[in-house]
C-alpha angles and dihedrals in degrees: 000000000000119000097026119138113237127200138186115207132184119199148104129290111248093205142357113289114265114222124199136164121235127212095272090058096252118133123226129192118207122196142146127238118205112207112191121185118219125207132184115242108212092195094059097025089229138112115251129199118236130207110311122233113218111203117191110216138191127197120191139214117333092002088057091056092047091049092050094050096042110035132057141170115307098019117137108232141178114221132182124191151120123293121224134175127213136176128216141167116252125219091262091057097253121133114239136184126209133187116217136179125223102212119227098169131016138163143150120285111244095201094100101010146039130232139186122223126217122187115233125212111255133184098197109022133072109330102196122210103339099187100033094101089228134092097306125127097070135092141175140070135269117182136185128305098245147354118255103201100274099319095097146282117289123218129010127135120274119257116263116264116260118233124214117259117270093244134008108218090194095050098068125075119258118274119255094245097096104321094252136095095280093112097041119106103049119130090252089064089064099045096270130135097227096265122118112263118251118234 
């Protein structure tokens, strides 16, 4: 929507994501990202942590399921989303205001760790290359099972193997109709049979 404030935040999860299902049947994952700035103190020759920012986040539907199965407490993540502010009345009768982020994209930070990505089948999200004959048709992310203090993520399925293209248009000698690129670009150059592809 126009006029929304977007934010990208890098930090660590303070707890495992909590997933619940609302009345409409949609799932939502709630979690908090702690982003702590670090500055170098020239007097002590050491890095010092500043005041942490705790951003409450919500991920919806399939993203919520992927977050719950991929991320856990302590993981360093990069999240991008839309900021909103809401007010409510606490149990003690005081009026309070909170700022929350609706997450659109999130994943582990690879600065101090490694991760493996596995595409997940999806009925409504990105569908990949449907007619490529390869591993298309799936989308999503599944990360490791835990964070090991900066040495890497453990677990996670290996990425699917990549197959060679059906035909290499640069691997065959030039046609005898002029020796140039005049015949290049037909469907047969890309492994097709001349018929229009079906989508």
